[in-house]
LOKOL-78317 format. One record per residue: x, y, z of N, C-alpha, C, CB in turn; residue in three letters. Coordinates in steps of 0.2 Angstrom, whole numbers, padded with zeros to 4 digits, always signed. Glycine has a CB too. Example, Ala and Ser with C-alpha at 12.3 -4.5 7.8 and 13.67 -1.06 7.14 Angstrom:
+0066-0028+0039+0062-0022+0039+0066-0016+0039+0057-0022+0045ALA +0064-0011+0035+0068-0005+0036+0064+0000+0039+0070-0003+0029SER 
% end
This chain:
-0097+0038-0003-0093+0035-0005-0088+0039-0012-0097+0028-0005MET -0082+0038-0011-0075+0043-0017-0073+0037-0020-0067+0048-0012VAL -0074+0035-0027-0072+0027-0029-0065+0031-0034-0081+0021-0036LEU -0061+0028-0035-0056+0029-0037-0055+0031-0045-0052+0023-0034ARG -0060+0026-0047-0062+0027-0055-0070+0026-0054-0059+0021-0062TYR -0073+0031-0058-0079+0033-0059-0082+0027-0061-0080+0040-0063ARG -0079+0024-0066-0084+0018-0070-0084+0013-0066-0083+0016-0077THR -0081+0012-0060-0084+0006-0055-0091+0009-0051-0077+0005-0048ASN -0092+0014-0052-0097+0016-0047-0106+0013-0052-0097+0027-0043ALA -0109+0012-0043-0114+0007-0049-0121+0010-0055-0117+0001-0044PRO -0117+0015-0057-0122+0021-0062-0120+0016-0068-0121+0032-0065GLU -0114+0014-0069-0110+0009-0073-0113+0002-0074-0104+0007-0071PHE -0116+0000-0069-0118-0008-0070-0122-0010-0074-0121-0010-0066ASP -0123-0018-0075-0129-0018-0081-0133-0020-0075-0129-0024-0089PHE -0140-0022-0077-0143-0025-0073-0144-0033-0071-0146-0022-0074PRO -0144-0033-0068-0143-0037-0064-0142-0043-0067-0147-0038-0060PRO -0138-0048-0065-0138-0057-0070-0134-0060-0064-0133-0057-0080PHE -0139-0065-0067-0139-0072-0060-0135-0077-0065-0150-0077-0057THR -0129-0080-0061-0129-0087-0062-0121-0087-0067-0137-0092-0065GLY -0117-0090-0067-0112-0091-0074-0113-0089-0080-0112-0096-0076LEU -0111-0082-0082-0113-0080-0088-0109-0085-0094-0111-0073-0089PRO -0115-0086-0099-0110-0092-0103-0105-0089-0108-0115-0096-0108PRO -0104-0084-0108-0097-0081-0113-0093-0080-0106-0098-0072-0118VAL -0088-0079-0107-0082-0077-0103-0075-0075-0106-0081-0083-0098ARG -0073-0069-0104-0064-0070-0108-0060-0064-0104-0064-0067-0120TYR -0055-0064-0105-0051-0061-0102-0046-0058-0109-0047-0067-0097VAL -0045-0052-0108-0042-0045-0111-0037-0045-0108-0046-0039-0112LEU -0032-0052-0114-0025-0053-0110-0019-0045-0114-0021-0064-0113ALA -0015-0040-0107-0012-0038-0111-0007-0034-0109-0016-0037-0114SER -0002-0030-0112+0003-0028-0109+0003-0020-0107+0008-0031-0113THR +0005-0018-0102+0005-0010-0102+0006-0005-0108+0010-0008-0097PRO +0003-0004-0109+0002+0005-0118+0003+0000-0123+0011+0014-0120ARG -0001-0006-0121-0002-0009-0133-0010-0009-0131+0002-0022-0137CYS -0012-0004-0130-0020-0003-0134-0026-0006-0129-0021-0007-0143GLY -0027-0010-0126-0031-0012-0123-0037-0009-0119-0028-0014-0120SER -0033-0002-0115-0038+0002-0114-0043+0006-0120-0034+0006-0110ASN -0040+0005-0126-0044+0008-0131-0051+0000-0132-0037+0011-0139MET -0046-0003-0134-0050-0009-0135-0057-0013-0128-0044-0015-0136LEU -0055-0010-0122-0059-0013-0120-0066-0009-0118-0057-0015-0115ALA -0064-0002-0120-0071+0004-0120-0073+0005-0127-0069+0013-0118ARG -0070+0000-0132-0073-0002-0137-0075-0006-0139-0071-0001-0139ALA -0077-0012-0134-0081-0016-0133-0086-0015-0128-0079-0021-0133LEU -0087-0013-0123-0088-0011-0116-0095-0005-0121-0080-0008-0111TRP -0095+0000-0128-0097+0004-0129-0104+0001-0134-0092+0009-0130HIS -0100-0006-0134-0107-0008-0139-0111-0010-0136-0106-0014-0142THR -0111-0012-0130-0116-0014-0124-0118-0022-0125-0123-0008-0123GLY -0114-0025-0127-0113-0033-0131-0110-0039-0127-0109-0031-0137LEU -0100-0034-0124-0095-0038-0122-0095-0037-0116-0090-0039-0124ALA -0099-0037-0110-0097-0032-0106-0094-0026-0105-0096-0033-0104GLY -0087-0028-0099-0084-0021-0097-0079-0023-0092-0091-0014-0094PHE -0072-0027-0099-0069-0028-0096-0062-0024-0093-0069-0033-0099ALA -0062-0021-0086-0059-0017-0085-0052-0022-0081-0064-0011-0081GLU -0050-0018-0078-0044-0021-0074-0045-0022-0067-0038-0017-0075ASP -0049-0027-0067-0054-0026-0059-0048-0032-0054-0066-0029-0060TYR -0042-0034-0054-0038-0036-0050-0031-0031-0049-0037-0041-0053PHE -0032-0025-0054-0028-0021-0049-0030-0017-0042-0024-0017-0054ALA -0025-0016-0040-0026-0014-0033-0032-0007-0034-0016-0011-0029ASP -0033-0004-0036-0036+0003-0037-0042+0000-0038-0034+0009-0042ALA -0045-0004-0043-0052-0006-0045-0054-0010-0037-0052-0012-0054PHE -0050-0016-0035-0053-0020-0030-0054-0015-0025-0048-0026-0027ALA -0049-0009-0023-0052-0003-0016-0057-0003-0020-0048+0006-0013LEU -0060+0002-0025-0067+0002-0027-0074-0001-0024-0067+0001-0033ASP -0072-0007-0027-0076-0012-0026-0079-0016-0018-0073-0017-0030TYR -0073-0012-0016-0072-0015-0008-0077-0010-0004-0062-0013-0005PHE -0075-0004-0008-0077-0001-0003-0085-0001-0005-0073+0005-0001GLU -0088-0003-0011-0095-0004-0013-0099-0009-0009-0094-0007-0020ARG -0093-0015-0009-0098-0020-0006-0095-0022+0000-0099-0025-0010TRP -0089-0024+0002-0085-0026+0009-0083-0033+0006-0090-0027+0017GLY -0082-0038+0009-0079-0044+0010-0078-0046+0015-0076-0045+0008PHE -0078-0054+0019-0078-0055+0026-0072-0060+0025-0086-0057+0028ASP -0071-0065+0020-0068-0071+0019-0062-0069+0022-0067-0073+0013SER -0056-0073+0025-0053-0071+0028-0049-0077+0020-0053-0071+0038GLY -0048-0080+0017-0045-0084+0014-0045-0081+0007-0049-0091+0013ASP -0037-0079+0004-0037-0076+0000-0041-0080-0006-0030-0074+0000PRO -0041-0084-0008-0042-0087-0015-0051-0087-0013-0036-0096-0016GLU -0054-0088-0009-0063-0089-0009-0062-0081-0009-0069-0095-0001GLU -0057-0076-0007-0060-0068-0008-0060-0068-0015-0056-0063-0006LEU -0055-0071-0021-0052-0068-0023-0057-0072-0029-0044-0069-0021ALA -0061-0079-0028-0066-0082-0032-0074-0079-0030-0066-0089-0032ALA -0075-0075-0023-0081-0071-0021-0081-0064-0025-0081-0069-0013GLY -0076-0062-0024-0075-0054-0030-0078-0055-0036-0067-0052-0033TYR -0075-0063-0041-0075-0061-0046-0084-0064-0047-0068-0063-0052VAL -0086-0069-0042-0094-0070-0043-0098-0063-0042-0098-0077-0037ARG -0095-0060-0037-0101-0051-0037-0100-0048-0044-0098-0044-0031GLN -0092-0047-0045-0093-0045-0052-0099-0047-0059-0085-0046-0054LEU -0097-0054-0056-0102-0055-0063-0110-0054-0063-0100-0062-0066MET -0111-0052-0056-0114-0051-0056-0119-0044-0060-0113-0053-0052THR -0116-0041-0058-0117-0032-0062-0113-0028-0066-0117-0026-0059CYS -0108-0036-0073-0106-0031-0075-0104-0036-0082-0100-0028-0070ARG -0110-0041-0080-0112-0044-0088-0115-0041-0091-0114-0049-0088THR -0113-0041-0097-0119-0037-0100-0126-0042-0102-0115-0032-0108SER -0131-0037-0102-0137-0044-0107-0138-0049-0109-0139-0045-0110PRO -0134-0050-0114-0132-0055-0118-0129-0061-0116-0129-0052-0123ASN -0126-0059-0107-0122-0065-0104-0114-0064-0105-0125-0071-0108GLY -0111-0060-0108-0106-0058-0109-0099-0055-0103-0109-0054-0115VAL -0098-0057-0101-0091-0054-0094-0084-0056-0098-0091-0060-0085PHE -0084-0051-0094-0074-0047-0098-0072-0046-0091-0072-0037-0103GLY -0065-0046-0093-0060-0045-0085-0054-0041-0090-0057-0055-0080LEU -0050-0036-0089-0043-0038-0091-0038-0039-0090-0040-0037-0092ARG -0032-0041-0091-0026-0042-0082-0021-0042-0088-0025-0052-0074ILE -0016-0037-0086-0009-0038-0087-0004-0043-0086-0007-0034-0085HIS -0001-0043-0090+0003-0051-0089+0007-0047-0082+0010-0055-0099ALA +0011-0043-0080+0013-0041-0075+0009-0043-0067+0014-0034-0077GLY +0004-0045-0070-0001-0045-0063-0001-0056-0061-0012-0041-0066HIS -0001-0055-0065-0004-0063-0067+0000-0066-0060+0001-0068-0077LEU +0007-0066-0060+0009-0070-0055+0006-0068-0046+0017-0070-0055ALA +0005-0062-0047+0003-0061-0039-0006-0064-0039+0005-0050-0035SER -0009-0064-0042-0016-0066-0042-0015-0073-0037-0020-0067-0052LEU -0021-0071-0034-0025-0080-0027-0026-0084-0031-0034-0081-0023GLU -0029-0082-0039-0033-0086-0042-0031-0087-0047-0038-0085-0042VAL -0031-0091-0052-0030-0092-0060-0036-0090-0064-0029-0101-0062ASP -0034-0084-0070-0041-0084-0073-0044-0089-0075-0041-0080-0078PRO -0041-0095-0076-0043-0099-0081-0049-0104-0078-0036-0105-0084TYR -0046-0104-0071-0051-0105-0066-0054-0103-0064-0051-0107-0064ASP -0056-0098-0058-0060-0093-0059-0066-0091-0063-0057-0088-0059VAL -0066-0090-0069-0069-0090-0074-0070-0094-0078-0066-0087-0076LEU -0069-0103-0075-0071-0108-0080-0070-0108-0088-0077-0108-0078HIS -0060-0111-0087-0060-0109-0095-0063-0103-0100-0063-0114-0099ALA -0062-0097-0100-0063-0090-0103-0059-0093-0110-0059-0083-0097PRO -0064-0087-0112-0059-0087-0120-0054-0079-0120-0065-0087-0128ARG -0049-0080-0122-0046-0077-0121-0044-0071-0128-0042-0081-0119TYR -0045-0065-0126-0043-0058-0134-0034-0057-0132-0050-0045-0133ILE -0032-0058-0136-0024-0054-0134-0021-0050-0137-0020-0057-0132TRP -0022-0044-0136-0019-0036-0138-0011-0036-0137-0022-0030-0133ILE -0007-0035-0142-0003-0034-0144+0000-0028-0147-0003-0038-0147ARG +0006-0026-0147+0010-0020-0150+0015-0023-0154+0014-0016-0144ARG +0015-0022-0162+0020-0025-0165+0025-0020-0165+0018-0028-0171GLY +0024-0012-0161+0031-0010-0165+0034-0010-0154+0031+0001-0172ASP +0036-0015-0153+0038-0014-0148+0043-0008-0144+0039-0020-0147ARG +0047-0005-0148+0049+0002-0147+0046+0008-0144+0050+0003-0152LEU +0040+0008-0150+0033+0013-0149+0031+0010-0142+0026+0012-0155ARG +0029+0005-0141+0026+0004-0137+0031+0005-0127+0023-0004-0139GLN +0038+0004-0128+0043+0006-0123+0044+0012-0121+0048+0004-0125ALA +0043+0018-0127+0043+0024-0126+0038+0026-0123+0042+0028-0131VAL +0032+0023-0125+0025+0026-0123+0024+0024-0115+0018+0023-0128SER +0026+0016-0115+0029+0018-0106+0030+0023-0103+0034+0016-0105TYR +0037+0021-0106+0042+0028-0100+0039+0033-0099+0049+0031-0104THR +0034+0034-0105+0032+0042-0103+0026+0041-0097+0028+0047-0110MET +0021+0037-0098+0015+0037-0096+0020+0036-0088+0009+0031-0099ALA +0023+0035-0087+0025+0031-0077+0029+0039-0078+0032+0021-0075GLU +0032+0041-0083+0035+0046-0078+0030+0054-0080+0044+0047-0081GLN +0027+0053-0082+0020+0058-0082+0015+0058-0079+0018+0057-0086THR +0010+0050-0075+0008+0048-0072+0001+0048-0076+0010+0051-0066GLY +0001+0048-0084-0003+0049-0087-0003+0045-0091-0004+0054-0088VAL -0009+0039-0092-0010+0034-0092-0014+0031-0098-0012+0033-0087TRP -0021+0037-0097-0025+0036-0101-0029+0042-0101-0028+0031-0100ILE -0031+0044-0111-0035+0052-0110-0043+0052-0110-0034+0056-0117VAL -0044+0053-0108-0053+0052-0107-0058+0056-0107-0054+0050-0102ASP -0057+0059-0102-0061+0065-0103-0069+0066-0102-0059+0066-0110GLY -0070+0060-0103-0076+0057-0103-0078+0056-0096-0075+0052-0106THR -0076+0049-0095-0077+0046-0089-0072+0048-0083-0077+0040-0091PHE -0069+0051-0084-0060+0053-0081-0059+0059-0082-0053+0050-0083LEU -0057+0064-0077-0054+0069-0080-0047+0071-0082-0055+0073-0078PRO -0045+0075-0087-0039+0073-0089-0035+0078-0084-0037+0074-0096GLU -0032+0074-0082-0027+0075-0076-0021+0076-0078-0027+0068-0071GLY -0018+0082-0075-0012+0086-0076-0004+0080-0077-0011+0092-0068ARG -0001+0082-0082+0004+0078-0081+0010+0079-0074+0008+0079-0087PRO +0011+0075-0069+0014+0076-0061+0022+0079-0066+0014+0067-0054ARG +0024+0078-0071+0031+0080-0073+0031+0079-0080+0035+0075-0069ALA +0035+0083-0084+0039+0083-0088+0041+0077-0091+0043+0085-0086ALA +0040+0074-0097+0042+0067-0099+0051+0070-0100+0038+0063-0108PRO +0055+0065-0099+0064+0067-0099+0064+0061-0102+0069+0068-0092ARG +0068+0061-0111+0073+0056-0114+0077+0052-0107+0079+0059-0118TYR +0077+0043-0109+0083+0040-0104+0082+0034-0110+0083+0038-0095GLY +0087+0034-0112+0090+0028-0117+0090+0022-0111+0098+0029-0121TYR +0092+0020-0106+0095+0015-0099+0084+0013-0099+0103+0023-0088GLU +0081+0019-0099+0074+0019-0096+0069+0015-0099+0071+0026-0096GLU +0071+0016-0108+0067+0013-0113+0069+0008-0115+0065+0016-0118ILE +0075+0006-0114+0079-0001-0114+0073-0003-0109+0089-0003-0111ARG +0076-0003-0102+0073-0008-0098+0065-0010-0099+0074-0006-0092ARG +0063-0004-0101+0053-0006-0102+0054-0010-0108+0046+0002-0103HIS +0059-0010-0112+0058-0016-0117+0057-0023-0117+0062-0015-0120LEU +0064-0023-0113+0065-0030-0107+0059-0032-0104+0071-0028-0101ARG +0058-0028-0101+0049-0030-0097+0044-0032-0103+0044-0020-0092MET +0044-0028-0107+0038-0031-0112+0040-0037-0116+0036-0026-0116LEU +0046-0039-0116+0048-0042-0120+0046-0052-0116+0055-0038-0121ASP +0048-0049-0107+0046-0053-0102+0038-0053-0104+0048-0050-0093ARG +0035-0050-0105+0027-0052-0102+0023-0053-0110+0023-0044-0097ASP +0028-0052-0114+0024-0059-0120+0026-0064-0119+0025-0060-0129ALA +0032-0065-0113+0035-0073-0115+0031-0078-0110+0044-0073-0113SER +0028-0071-0104+0023-0073-0099+0015-0073-0103+0024-0067-0092VAL +0013-0071-0107+0007-0075-0110+0009-0081-0114+0003-0070-0115TRP +0015-0079-0118+0013-0086-0121+0016-0092-0119+0013-0086-0128GLU +0019-0093-0111+0019-0098-0106+0012-0101-0104+0024-0096-0099ASP +0008-0093-0103+0001-0095-0100-0002-0100-0104-0004-0089-0100TYR -0002-0096-0110-0006-0100-0117-0003-0106-0117-0006-0095-0125PHE +0002-0108-0118+0003-0113-0120+0002-0120-0114+0009-0112-0123ALA +0003-0116-0106+0000-0122-0101-0005-0125-0101+0000-0120-0095ARG -0010-0119-0102-0018-0120-0103-0021-0123-0110-0021-0114-0102HIS -0018-0123-0114-0018-0128-0120-0023-0121-0126-0024-0137-0116GLY -0022-0116-0124-0029-0109-0125-0024-0108-0132-0030-0099-0117VAL -0027-0107-0138-0029-0102-0143-0031-0095-0144-0032-0104-0144THR -0027-0090-0140-0032-0084-0140-0034-0081-0148-0029-0077-0135PRO -0039-0076-0147-0039-0072-0155-0035-0065-0153-0048-0070-0159HIS -0029-0064-0157-0025-0058-0157-0026-0054-0162-0020-0059-0157VAL -0026-0047-0158-0026-0041-0159-0021-0037-0160-0029-0040-0156VAL -0018-0034-0165-0010-0031-0165-0014-0023-0165-0003-0033-0173VAL -0014-0020-0160-0012-0014-0160-0012-0010-0167-0006-0013-0156TYR -0008-0009-0170-0008-0006-0175-0013-0007-0182-0002-0008-0176GLU -0015-0014-0182-0021-0017-0188-0024-0013-0185-0025-0024-0189ASP -0026-0012-0177-0033-0009-0174-0035-0002-0177-0034-0007-0165LEU -0030+0000-0175-0030+0010-0176-0031+0010-0186-0019+0016-0173VAL -0028+0006-0188-0029+0006-0197-0035+0005-0198-0026+0001-0201ALA -0039+0000-0194-0046-0003-0196-0050-0005-0191-0046-0009-0200ASP -0051+0000-0189-0055-0001-0183-0060-0004-0182-0058+0003-0181TYR -0066-0006-0186-0071-0006-0186-0069-0015-0188-0076+0000-0189GLU -0066-0017-0195-0066-0024-0194-0062-0028-0188-0063-0027-0200THR -0057-0023-0183-0051-0027-0178-0058-0028-0174-0044-0022-0173GLY -0065-0024-0172-0070-0024-0167-0074-0030-0169-0074-0019-0167LEU -0073-0030-0176-0081-0036-0176-0078-0042-0175-0088-0036-0185ARG -0070-0042-0178-0068-0048-0176-0069-0050-0169-0062-0047-0178GLY -0067-0045-0164-0067-0048-0158-0073-0049-0155-0063-0046-0154CYS -0079-0047-0158-0086-0049-0157-0087-0055-0158-0090-0046-0160LEU -0086-0056-0167-0084-0064-0169-0082-0069-0164-0079-0063-0172ASP -0077-0066-0162-0072-0074-0158-0080-0076-0153-0062-0072-0151PHE -0081-0071-0148-0083-0070-0143-0092-0074-0143-0081-0063-0141LEU -0094-0072-0152-0100-0075-0154-0105-0071-0153-0101-0080-0151GLY -0102-0063-0154-0109-0060-0153-0107-0057-0160-0111-0055-0144VAL -0117-0056-0161-0118-0052-0167-0115-0045-0167-0125-0052-0169GLU -0108-0041-0172-0109-0033-0171-0115-0030-0172-0105-0030-0175ALA -0118-0025-0170-0122-0020-0174-0120-0016-0179-0122-0016-0170PRO -0126-0016-0180-0122-0010-0187-0119-0005-0187-0125-0007-0191ALA -0119-0002-0181-0115+0004-0182-0110+0001-0175-0120+0012-0181SER -0104+0003-0176-0100+0003-0173-0097+0009-0168-0096+0000-0176LEU -0099+0011-0162-0095+0016-0157-0089+0017-0157-0096+0015-0151PRO -0087+0024-0155-0080+0025-0154-0079+0021-0147-0079+0033-0153ALA -0072+0019-0146-0068+0019-0139-0071+0025-0134-0060+0022-0141PRO -0068+0030-0138-0068+0035-0132-0062+0037-0129-0071+0033-0127GLY -0057+0036-0133-0048+0034-0129-0044+0038-0135-0045+0025-0129ILE -0042+0044-0133-0038+0048-0134-0031+0044-0136-0037+0053-0128ARG -0029+0045-0143-0022+0041-0143-0017+0045-0141-0019+0037-0149ARG -0012+0045-0138-0007+0049-0135-0003+0050-0139-0003+0046-0129GLN +0002+0047-0144+0007+0046-0146+0008+0053-0150+0007+0038-0151ALA +0013+0057-0153+0011+0062-0154+0022+0065-0156+0005+0065-0147ASP +0023+0069-0158+0030+0071-0163+0034+0070-0157+0031+0079-0167GLU +0034+0070-0151+0038+0070-0146+0041+0062-0146+0034+0073-0138LEU +0034+0057-0146+0036+0052-0147+0041+0047-0153+0031+0050-0146THR +0039+0051-0158+0044+0049-0163+0052+0052-0164+0042+0051-0170GLU +0051+0057-0160+0058+0062-0160+0062+0055-0155+0057+0071-0154GLN +0058+0054-0148+0064+0048-0142+0062+0043-0147+0062+0045-0132TRP +0059+0041-0153+0059+0033-0155+0067+0034-0160+0051+0030-0161VAL +0068+0038-0165+0073+0041-0167+0081+0043-0164+0069+0045-0169GLU +0079+0047-0156+0084+0047-0154+0089+0039-0151+0082+0053-0149ARG +0082+0035-0148+0084+0029-0146+0086+0025-0152+0078+0027-0142PHE +0088+0024-0156+0088+0021-0161+0095+0025-0165+0080+0021-0164LEU +0098+0028-0164+0103+0034-0165+0108+0029-0162+0103+0044-0161ARG +0105+0030-0155+0109+0027-0146+0111+0022-0148+0103+0025-0139ASP +0108+0016-0149+0106+0011-0150+0114+0009-0155+0097+0010-0154ARG +0114+0012-0162+0118+0010-0165+0125+0013-0164+0115+0010-0171ARG +0123+0020-0161+0133+0020-0159+0134+0018-0151+0138+0030-0158ALA +0130+0011-0151+0132+0010-0141+0136+0002-0144+0121+0008-0132GLU +0135+0002-0151+0135-0006-0153+0143-0005-0157+0127-0010-0159ARG +0148-0009-0157+0154-0007-0160+0153-0011-0165+0159-0008-0156PRO +0158-0007-0169+0157-0006-0176+0160-0015-0179+0163+0003-0178ALA +0158-0018-0184+0158-0025-0187+0165-0025-0191+0150-0028-0192SER 
% end
């Protein structure tokens, strides 16, 4: 069995868990918001499940390879898939989580709120949406979305990144839309999420991670593990940000 993501293999399962986990949460995210970093940090504590992007096609296909599914009803298939995930991706203290990008919500066969029975929500956001859009553009161009090196091979970029004003602006619009998607979703369900700002998490990692564990009702360990994810922002990121700001000023008519 060849899996697309090594961490979807049985060797990364928790001990079998029976029934509905008492703590269930969704890591609400958008592309390039730091959700990989936070998901890995929570996982490495051993106390917060393993909130991966289980509804993304590549992940679902990995678990189809592992288990197979025989239901022809999309809603029952999705619900059964989540129930099966809970048996092996719930940490021993009864915490189960999954990560969902705003862009995937509309295509899901089930509402996470229903299938997880009113879960808690951790919403990770970036305060600097321009740098998020630049990172988004670079990742799409290069195909490098996560730099792990431990559980995932450090793949070579499929192409060199090339600055494009319109492309970055398009990603900014997409991120604005995604933020609205989550805001509308939380309002519709009467949910108040625990908000994590990426820049704050980077500046004070331990406080940010402890805040998430406290929100989940989990006592943090005395020593917190590193997330094992390398940041990808570099000098080129800053160059693109400065160039975009210059181009935007030049585009606007003088007042």
